[in-house]
C-alpha positions in Angstrom: 12.4 4.9 28.7 12.1 6.5 25.2 9.8 4.7 22.8 9.9 6.8 19.7 6.5 5.6 18.5 2.9 6.8 18.2 1.7 9.5 20.5 -1.3 7.4 21.5 1.0 4.5 22.5 3.3 6.8 24.5 0.3 8.4 26.4 -1.0 4.9 27.2 2.4 3.9 28.7 2.4 7.0 30.9 -1.2 6.7 31.8 -0.9 3.2 33.3 2.5 3.6 34.8 4.6 1.6 32.5 7.0 4.6 32.2 7.6 7.9 33.8 9.8 10.8 32.9 12.8 9.5 34.8 11.7 6.2 36.4 9.7 3.1 35.9 6.3 3.3 37.5 4.3 0.4 39.0 3.3 -1.5 35.8 6.8 -0.9 34.3 8.5 -2.2 37.4 6.2 -5.3 37.5 6.9 -6.0 33.8 10.7 -5.7 34.3 10.5 -7.9 37.4 8.6 -10.6 35.4 11.1 -10.4 32.6 14.0 -10.9 35.0 12.2 -13.9 36.6 11.6 -15.6 33.3 15.0 -14.7 31.9 16.8 -16.2 34.9 14.5 -19.2 35.1 15.1 -20.1 31.5 18.9 -20.1 31.9 19.2 -21.4 35.4 16.9 -24.4 34.7 18.7 -25.4 31.5 18.4 -29.2 31.1 21.8 -29.4 29.4 24.1 -27.6 31.8 24.8 -26.3 35.4 24.3 -22.6 35.7 24.6 -20.8 39.0 23.4 -17.3 39.9 25.6 -14.4 41.0 24.9 -10.7 41.6 27.3 -7.8 41.3 27.2 -5.5 44.3 28.4 -2.3 42.5 27.8 -1.1 38.9 30.5 -1.9 36.3 32.8 -3.8 38.6 33.2 -6.9 36.5 34.4 -7.0 32.9 33.6 -10.2 30.9 36.6 -9.4 28.6 39.0 -9.4 31.6 40.8 -12.8 32.2 41.4 -11.7 35.8 37.7 -11.0 36.4 36.7 -14.3 34.8 39.2 -16.2 36.9 37.8 -14.6 40.0 34.3 -15.6 39.1 35.3 -19.2 38.4 37.1 -19.3 41.8 33.9 -18.2 43.5 32.0 -21.2 42.1 34.7 -23.8 42.2 33.4 -25.6 45.2 29.9 -26.0 43.6 30.9 -27.3 40.2 33.1 -29.8 38.4 35.7 -27.6 36.9 36.4 -30.2 34.2 32.8 -30.1 33.0 30.9 -27.3 31.3 29.2 -24.9 33.7 28.0 -21.3 33.7 27.3 -18.3 35.9 24.4 -15.9 35.4 25.4 -12.5 36.6 23.0 -9.7 37.5 24.4 -6.2 37.5 23.9 -2.5 36.8 25.9 -0.9 34.0 26.1 2.5 32.3 28.3 1.2 29.5 26.9 0.6 26.0 26.0 -3.1 25.4 26.4 -2.8 21.6 29.2 -0.9 19.7 26.6 1.1 17.7 25.1 2.6 20.8 26.3 6.0 21.9 28.2 6.3 25.2 26.8 9.8 25.8 24.0 10.2 28.3 24.0 6.4 28.8 21.6 5.6 31.6 22.3 2.8 34.1 20.6 -0.3 33.0 20.0 -3.8 34.5 22.1 -6.5 32.8 21.7 -10.2 32.8 24.9 -11.8 31.7 25.5 -15.5 31.1 29.2 -16.4 31.4 29.5 -20.0 30.3 32.7 -22.1 30.5 32.5 -25.1 28.1 34.7 -28.2 28.5 37.7 -28.1 26.3 36.8 -28.5 22.6 33.1 -27.8 23.1 33.0 -24.1 22.6 31.4 -24.1 19.2 28.7 -26.6 20.3 27.7 -24.5 23.3 27.7 -21.2 21.4 25.2 -22.8 18.9 23.2 -24.2 21.8 22.8 -20.9 23.6 22.1 -19.0 20.4 19.1 -21.3 19.8 17.9 -21.3 23.4 18.0 -17.5 23.7 16.2 -16.9 20.4 13.6 -19.4 21.4 13.1 -17.6 24.7 12.5 -14.2 23.0 10.0 -15.7 20.6 8.2 -17.6 23.3 7.0 -14.4 24.9 6.2 -12.6 21.7 2.9 -11.9 19.9 4.9 -11.9 16.7 7.7 -14.5 17.0 8.9 -13.7 13.5 9.9 -10.2 14.6 12.8 -11.6 16.6 15.8 -12.9 14.6 19.3 -13.9 15.2 21.8 -11.9 13.2 25.4 -12.9 12.7 27.8 -10.0 13.3 31.1 -11.8 13.2 32.5 -15.3 13.2 32.1 -15.6 16.9 29.4 -13.1 17.7 25.6 -12.7 17.0 22.7 -10.5 18.2 19.1 -11.3 18.9 17.4 -8.4 17.1 13.8 -7.1 17.1 12.5 -5.6 13.8 11.4 -2.4 15.6 13.6 -2.1 18.7 17.0 -3.3 17.2 19.6 -5.4 19.0 18.5 -6.8 22.3 20.9 -9.5 23.4 24.5 -10.1 22.5 26.0 -13.6 22.2 29.7 -14.2 21.6 32.6 -16.7 22.1 36.1 -15.9 23.1 38.7 -18.5 24.2 37.1 -20.7 26.8 34.1 -18.5 27.2 30.6 -18.5 25.7 28.7 -15.4 26.8 25.4 -13.6 26.4 24.3 -10.2 27.7 21.0 -8.4 27.6 19.4 -5.4 29.2 16.1 -5.8 31.0 15.0 -2.2 30.2 15.5 -2.7 26.5 13.7 -6.0 26.7 10.7 -4.4 28.4 10.6 -1.8 25.6 10.8 -4.4 22.9 8.0 -6.5 24.4 5.8 -3.4 24.9 6.2 -2.5 21.2 5.6 -6.1 20.2 2.4 -6.3 22.3 0.8 -3.0 21.2 -2.1 -3.0 18.9 -4.4 -0.2 17.7 -7.8 -1.0 16.2 -11.3 0.4 15.7 -12.2 -0.5 19.3 -9.1 1.1 20.9 -5.6 0.1 22.0 -4.6 -3.3 23.4 -1.4 -4.5 25.0 -1.3 -8.2 24.2 1.5 -9.0 26.7 2.3 -12.7 27.4 0.6 -14.0 30.5 4.0 -14.6 32.1 5.1 -11.0 31.5 2.0 -8.8 31.9 1.8 -7.0 35.3 -1.7 -8.1 35.9 -3.1 -11.4 34.6 -6.7 -11.1 35.7 -9.3 -8.6 37.0 -12.9 -8.7 38.2 -15.5 -6.3 36.7 -19.1 -5.6 37.6 -21.9 -4.7 35.2 -25.1 -2.8 35.7 -24.0 -0.4 38.4 -25.1 -2.8 41.2 -23.5 -2.0 44.5 -24.7 -5.4 45.8 -22.1 -7.1 43.5 -19.2 -5.4 45.2 -18.7 -7.8 48.1 -18.7 -10.9 45.9 -16.3 -9.2 43.4 -13.9 -8.3 46.2 -14.1 -11.8 47.6 -13.2 -13.2 44.1 -10.3 -10.7 43.8 -8.9 -11.9 47.2 -9.2 -15.6 46.3 -7.6 -15.2 42.9 -4.6 -13.4 44.4 -3.5 -16.7 45.9 -2.5 -17.9 42.4 -2.6 -15.0 40.0 -1.4 -11.4 39.6 -4.8 -9.6 40.0 -5.6 -6.0 39.4 -7.8 -4.4 42.1 -10.5 -2.8 40.1 -11.5 0.5 41.7 -14.8 0.6 39.8 -16.4 -2.5 41.4 -20.1 -1.9 42.0 -20.0 1.6 40.4 -21.9 3.0 37.5 -18.9 3.0 35.2 -20.0 1.1 32.0 -18.6 -2.4 31.5 -17.2 -1.4 28.1 -15.1 1.3 29.7 -13.8 -1.1 32.3 -12.9 -3.6 29.6 -11.2 -1.0 27.5 -9.1 0.0 30.5 -8.0 -3.6 31.1 -7.1 -4.1 27.5 -4.9 -1.0 27.5 -3.2 -2.3 30.7 -2.6 -5.8 29.3 -4.9 -7.7 31.6 -5.4 -11.2 30.0 -8.7 -12.4 31.5 -11.6 -10.6 33.2 -14.3 -12.1 35.3 -17.6 -10.3 34.7 -20.4 -10.3 37.3 -23.9 -9.0 36.5 -27.4 -9.1 38.0 -27.8 -12.7 36.9 -24.7 -13.7 38.9 -26.5 -13.0 42.2 -29.4 -15.2 41.2 -27.6 -18.1 39.4 -24.0 -17.9 40.5 -22.9 -17.7 36.8 -20.3 -15.2 35.8 -18.6 -14.6 32.4 -14.8 -14.9 31.7 -13.7 -12.6 28.9 -10.4 -13.0 27.1 -8.4 -10.0 26.1 -7.1 -11.4 22.8 -10.4 -12.7 21.4 -13.1 -10.7 23.2 -15.0 -14.0 23.6 -16.9 -14.6 26.8 -17.4 -18.0 28.5 -19.9 -18.8 31.2 -18.4 -20.1 34.5 -19.9 -20.6 38.0 -18.3 -18.3 40.6 -17.3 -21.4 42.6 -15.1 -22.6 39.7 -13.4 -19.3 38.9 -10.4 -19.9 41.0 -9.6 -23.2 39.4 -10.6 -22.3 35.8 -8.7 -19.0 35.4 -5.2 -20.5 36.0 -6.0 -23.1 33.3 -7.2 -20.4 30.9 -3.9 -18.6 31.4 -1.8 -21.7 31.0 -3.6 -22.5 27.7 -3.0 -18.9 26.5 0.6 -19.1 27.4 1.1 -22.4 25.6 -0.7 -21.2 22.5 1.5 -18.1 22.5 4.8 -20.1 22.7 
């Protein structure tokens, strides 16, 4: 996944497995999977319309510009919807064709597409095109550190693109006949959100990914090189995994300085870190440190599993 950005950023992405030379590695795969989940949840749970999921078995088999293919898709859903009312299909597929006309077809890699094919009731095409334009732009901005960096650009009377200031066009929305459609690539979306989240400062690099997208939401760290903290830290990791995406810190109970552990978590995009120190063994009090502020808050270890999800929910809401 080419980034075309600073060398330090590129090295960070390779270091933590966001990208590889030819494949997505663990963090990149988790980010893309989280994107897919949030993308589909947003469309399938629309309060205004019925949208059903479908998945293409083979790459490039369905063409949204083909009346025959659209008729086939409608027929597949006819028993589940009222054909006289507005409804949609969300199609997941693999494709090696350019999504935007300005993209070169040469050396086009296979990408993962999420396509909304929406069939408005007669006479409602314009209303639904406007509706989905607003909804999709809102979705992109919801997960961004810089919502203003995502804009809707009109490219024709019946077509528009969601565009990121650094990554270019991300999602295509258009209307043709009795069809309102959108299409976006998960790999391009992952690249855009990584660019959007990246910050470089005097204390190092930070990936400020949204809590709903980041591969790991939380981690546990130990301070002071106390091996006696390791069992408690491992227990907290295990308990937190029931509700959160938790990174298994290999440095628990080791002599690795706390600042080095926190720097690593910031570079990975971990949102909150539970810090245990020698006082924790005496008082049961730990500290919760937030990635985006660096502030630490005291919390008793027995409250960690209930408090952390609330912290993350608050962070997600403030980012939206």
